[in-house]
C-alpha positions in Angstrom: 0.1 -0.3 -0.1 1.8 3.6 -1.3 1.5 6.4 0.9 0.9 9.3 -1.5 1.0 13.1 -1.2 0.0 15.6 -3.7 1.3 19.0 -2.3 0.2 22.3 -4.0 1.4 25.9 -3.5 -1.9 27.7 -2.6 -1.9 30.8 -5.2 1.6 30.6 -6.2 2.6 33.2 -8.7 0.4 35.6 -6.5 1.5 34.8 -3.0 4.7 35.2 -4.1 3.7 39.0 -5.2 2.4 39.4 -1.6 4.9 38.4 0.1 7.6 40.5 -1.9 5.5 43.4 -2.0 3.2 43.6 1.6 1.3 46.7 -0.2 -0.9 44.1 -2.0 -1.3 41.7 0.8 -5.1 41.5 1.6 -5.8 42.8 -1.8 -7.2 41.0 -5.0 -4.0 40.5 -7.3 -3.9 39.0 -11.0 -0.7 37.7 -12.3 -0.9 38.7 -15.5 0.1 41.4 -18.3 -2.4 43.5 -19.2 -3.7 43.7 -22.9 -6.1 42.2 -25.0 -4.0 39.6 -25.8 -3.1 38.5 -22.0 -4.3 35.7 -20.0 -3.9 35.3 -16.1 -1.3 33.6 -15.0 -2.7 33.7 -11.4 -5.4 35.4 -8.7 -5.0 35.8 -5.7 -7.5 34.4 -3.2 -8.9 38.0 -2.7 -9.8 38.4 -6.6 -11.0 34.5 -6.7 -14.9 35.4 -5.0 -15.2 37.8 -8.2 -14.9 34.8 -10.4 -11.2 35.5 -11.6 -9.5 32.5 -12.2 -6.4 31.5 -14.3 -6.2 30.9 -18.3 -9.0 33.2 -18.4 -8.5 36.5 -20.8 -6.9 39.5 -18.8 -9.5 41.4 -20.0 -12.2 39.5 -18.7 -10.5 39.5 -15.4 -10.6 43.1 -15.7 -14.0 43.5 -16.3 -15.1 41.0 -13.0 -13.1 42.9 -10.9 -12.4 46.2 -11.6 -10.2 47.2 -8.5 -7.5 43.8 -9.3 -4.0 45.1 -9.2 -2.7 43.6 -12.2 1.4 42.5 -11.5 3.4 41.3 -14.8 4.6 37.7 -14.1 8.5 37.5 -13.0 9.3 33.7 -13.9 12.6 33.8 -12.4 11.0 34.6 -9.2 8.7 31.8 -9.0 11.4 29.1 -10.2 13.8 30.5 -7.5 11.1 29.6 -5.0 9.8 26.4 -6.5 13.2 24.8 -6.0 13.3 25.8 -2.5 10.4 24.1 -2.1 11.8 21.0 -4.2 14.9 20.9 -1.9 12.2 20.3 1.2 10.5 17.7 -0.6 13.5 15.9 -1.4 15.0 16.0 1.9 11.8 13.4 2.6 11.7 11.2 -0.3 13.5 10.8 -3.9 10.5 10.0 -4.8 9.3 13.5 -6.2 7.3 13.8 -9.5 6.7 17.7 -10.1 3.6 18.5 -12.2 4.6 22.3 -12.3 6.5 24.7 -10.6 3.9 24.9 -7.7 2.7 21.4 -7.2 4.3 17.8 -6.9 3.5 13.9 -6.0 5.5 12.3 -3.5 5.7 9.0 -2.2 6.6 9.3 1.3 5.7 5.2 1.9 9.8 5.2 3.3 10.7 8.6 4.1 13.7 8.9 4.6 13.3 11.0 7.7 11.5 8.5 9.9 7.6 9.7 10.7 4.8 8.1 12.5 2.7 9.0 9.5 2.5 10.1 5.9 -0.1 12.9 7.9 2.9 13.7 9.7 5.4 13.9 7.1 2.8 16.4 5.3 2.5 18.5 8.3 6.0 18.6 8.3 6.8 19.7 4.8 4.1 22.5 5.4 6.0 23.6 8.1 8.8 23.5 6.6 7.5 25.6 3.3 5.9 28.1 5.7 9.2 28.7 7.3 11.6 29.1 4.4 9.3 30.9 1.8 6.9 32.7 4.3 4.4 31.0 1.8 1.1 28.1 2.4 0.9 24.9 0.8 -1.9 22.6 0.7 -1.6 19.3 0.9 -3.8 15.7 0.0 -2.6 12.4 1.7 -4.2 9.2 0.3 -2.9 5.9 -1.2 -2.6 6.8 -4.6 -2.3 10.1 -6.7 -5.8 10.2 -8.0 -7.3 10.6 -5.0 -4.1 12.3 -3.5 -4.8 15.1 -6.1 -8.2 15.6 -5.0 -7.9 15.9 -1.8 -5.1 18.5 -1.8 -8.1 20.8 -3.2 -10.7 20.1 -0.3 -9.3 22.5 2.2 -7.5 25.4 0.1 -6.0 27.2 0.9 -3.4 26.3 3.7 -5.0 22.8 4.2 -4.6 19.1 4.7 -6.9 16.3 3.9 -6.1 12.6 4.7 -8.1 10.0 2.6 -7.3 6.4 4.4 -7.7 3.3 2.6 -10.8 2.5 4.8 -12.1 6.1 3.7 -11.7 5.6 -0.1 -15.5 4.8 -1.0 -17.0 7.0 1.7 -15.0 10.1 -0.1 -15.7 9.3 -3.7 -19.2 7.9 -4.0 -20.3 11.6 -3.7 -17.8 13.4 -5.8 -19.0 14.9 -9.2 -17.7 13.1 -11.9 -15.9 16.0 -13.6 -13.2 15.7 -10.7 -11.9 12.5 -12.7 -9.1 13.3 -14.9 -10.2 13.2 -18.4 -13.9 14.1 -18.0 -14.3 17.4 -19.0 -17.4 19.3 -19.5 -18.1 17.0 -23.1 -17.6 13.9 -21.4 -19.4 14.9 -18.2 -22.8 15.6 -20.3 -22.1 12.4 -22.1 -22.0 10.6 -18.8 -25.2 12.8 -17.4 -27.0 11.9 -20.7 -26.8 8.1 -19.2 -28.1 9.4 -15.7 -24.3 9.9 -14.3 -23.3 12.6 -11.9 -21.9 11.5 -9.3 -18.8 9.1 -8.7 -21.3 6.7 -7.0 -23.7 7.0 -10.0 -20.5 5.8 -12.2 -19.6 2.8 -10.1 -23.3 1.6 -10.6 -22.1 1.1 -14.7 -20.8 -2.3 -15.4 -17.2 -2.4 -17.1 -18.5 -3.7 -20.4 -21.1 -1.1 -20.7 -18.5 1.5 -20.4 -16.0 0.0 -22.7 -18.7 -0.4 -25.1 -19.8 3.3 -24.9 -16.2 5.0 -24.5 -13.4 2.7 -25.6 -10.3 2.4 -23.3 -11.2 5.7 -21.6 -14.4 3.7 -20.4 -12.2 1.2 -18.7 -10.1 4.2 -16.8 -13.5 5.6 -15.6 -14.2 2.1 -14.0 -11.1 1.7 -12.3 -11.3 5.4 -10.9 -14.6 5.2 -9.8 -13.7 2.5 -7.7 -10.8 4.4 -6.4 -7.7 2.3 -8.4 -5.1 4.3 -9.7 -1.5 1.6 -10.0 0.7 4.5 -11.5 4.0 5.2 -9.3 5.6 8.5 -8.5 7.6 8.8 -11.2 10.9 11.4 -10.1 13.2 13.3 -12.8 11.3 12.4 -15.8 13.5 12.8 -18.6 12.9 15.4 -20.9 10.7 14.9 -24.1 10.6 18.3 -25.6 11.2 22.1 -25.1 9.6 25.0 -26.4 9.0 28.7 -26.2 5.4 30.6 -27.6 4.3 33.9 -27.3 1.0 35.9 -28.5 1.3 38.8 -30.3 -0.6 42.3 -29.6 -2.1 41.9 -33.2 -2.1 39.4 -35.9 0.7 39.0 -38.3 1.1 38.4 -41.6 3.6 35.3 -41.7 6.5 37.4 -43.4 6.4 39.4 -40.4 7.0 36.6 -37.5 11.0 36.3 -38.2 11.8 38.9 -35.5 9.6 36.4 -33.0 10.9 33.0 -34.3 14.7 34.1 -33.4 14.2 35.7 -30.2 11.8 32.1 -29.1 14.7 30.4 -31.1 17.1 31.9 -28.6 15.1 31.0 -25.4 14.1 27.7 -26.2 18.2 27.2 -27.0 19.1 28.7 -23.6 16.6 26.2 -21.8 18.6 23.0 -23.7 21.4 23.7 -22.8 20.3 22.8 -19.1 19.8 19.5 -19.7 22.3 16.3 -20.6 19.9 14.8 -23.4 20.0 15.5 -27.0 16.9 17.4 -29.2 16.8 16.0 -32.5 13.6 17.7 -34.2 12.6 21.4 -35.0 8.9 22.2 -34.6 7.7 25.6 -35.5 3.7 26.0 -34.1 1.4 28.6 -35.1 -1.8 29.7 -34.2 -4.0 31.9 -36.7 -6.5 34.0 -35.7 -8.9 32.0 -36.1 -7.7 30.1 -33.8 -6.5 27.4 -36.2 -3.3 25.5 -34.8 -0.8 24.6 -37.2 2.7 22.6 -36.9 5.3 21.6 -39.2 8.9 20.0 -38.2 11.4 18.7 -39.5 14.2 16.2 -38.3 17.7 16.7 -39.7 20.3 14.3 -40.3 22.4 15.6 -36.9 21.0 17.3 -34.1 21.0 21.2 -34.2 24.5 22.3 -33.2 23.7 26.2 -32.4 21.3 28.7 -31.9 21.8 29.6 -35.4 21.0 26.3 -36.8 17.7 26.2 -34.9 16.9 29.6 -35.7 17.5 28.7 -39.7 15.3 25.3 -39.3 12.8 27.2 -37.5 12.4 30.2 -40.1 13.2 27.8 -42.9 9.7 25.8 -41.5 7.5 28.6 -42.8 7.6 27.9 -46.2 5.8 24.7 -45.5 3.1 26.5 -44.1 0.6 26.3 -47.0 -2.3 28.5 -46.3 -3.1 32.0 -48.1 -0.5 34.9 -47.6 -3.4 37.2 -46.3 -3.7 34.7 -43.2 -3.2 36.4 -40.0 -1.0 35.0 -37.0 -1.6 35.4 -33.4 1.0 32.9 -31.7 4.0 31.5 -32.8 6.1 29.2 -31.0 9.7 26.8 -31.3 10.7 24.0 -30.0 13.0 20.6 -30.1 11.2 17.4 -29.6 12.7 13.8 -29.9 15.4 14.1 -27.1 17.4 11.1 -26.4 20.5 10.8 -24.5 23.7 11.3 -26.2 24.8 7.7 -26.1 21.3 6.7 -27.9 22.0 9.5 -31.1 23.7 7.8 -34.2 27.1 8.8 -35.1 26.8 10.5 -38.3 30.2 9.6 -40.8 32.4 12.1 -40.6 30.5 14.1 -37.2 33.9 13.7 -35.4 36.5 14.0 -38.5 39.0 17.2 -38.9 
């Protein structure tokens, strides 16, 4: 039986801003650039009663909460705090699986620091985070990742919720099916058409019926309804891709995208220098004014060896976009994928000669 924690920092970006600027404390803070194309990165708990949420357009947030204080994001500062928090995690267990800068799964079945229970470990971690960063974190404690993630949201902010193995059924049965990962609005409507609103309703459906209706996802629904999640905490997952993207202030034709592509290629190349793995495939991502997403990729015989080479390939990929010249674009991204360990890459003839 595993003992899994899901630790989630409370309103992380906004809380860092309030910590570092006392004049923001107790006020509705929205971390976002102002502008028609900006989206909310985070909202303080004072802003949330107005309906402000992460990922909504900044103009919507401004309309919902006219008194909100907008603060531009400072990701270098957030990453520095995230590193502090992860050091605390790793003091307790090597089995840490970060999901983002502000949340992670931890397997504390066999913690490094002796502890009477997983609950005590979660309490210790939260206390250490508060002492080191002056920020709060919420935690869920459960037998698996699925339940721990739901539990961490139960007593936010600055909360702890524990679901013991014998409590799983009682905890899950009344929950709305929308809390199950992968059940979005569309799937929720499909389940509602079957008379399913809660996990308890879902549990009443046989495996065969769910598989017949939803295929392999039906089998996943069947397992989640019973609290079954055998996924291990996977630390230090190898890098598969690295990318950078940007949304423009105004829609642009493709011939005006070169400066943005060059800047994003520089950012992406810098990020690749932080991993020992090597990426081969260059990807150009575009989003049209009508929100159509296009990707074009190229895998050279040898991995890009410099920022200049990455930039050259990314710029050339524009020629493979076959939309009319009048098309306008609202976003561009540059990425590298197909990462491998250096010794897994094929040796090119002549690569080390001369």
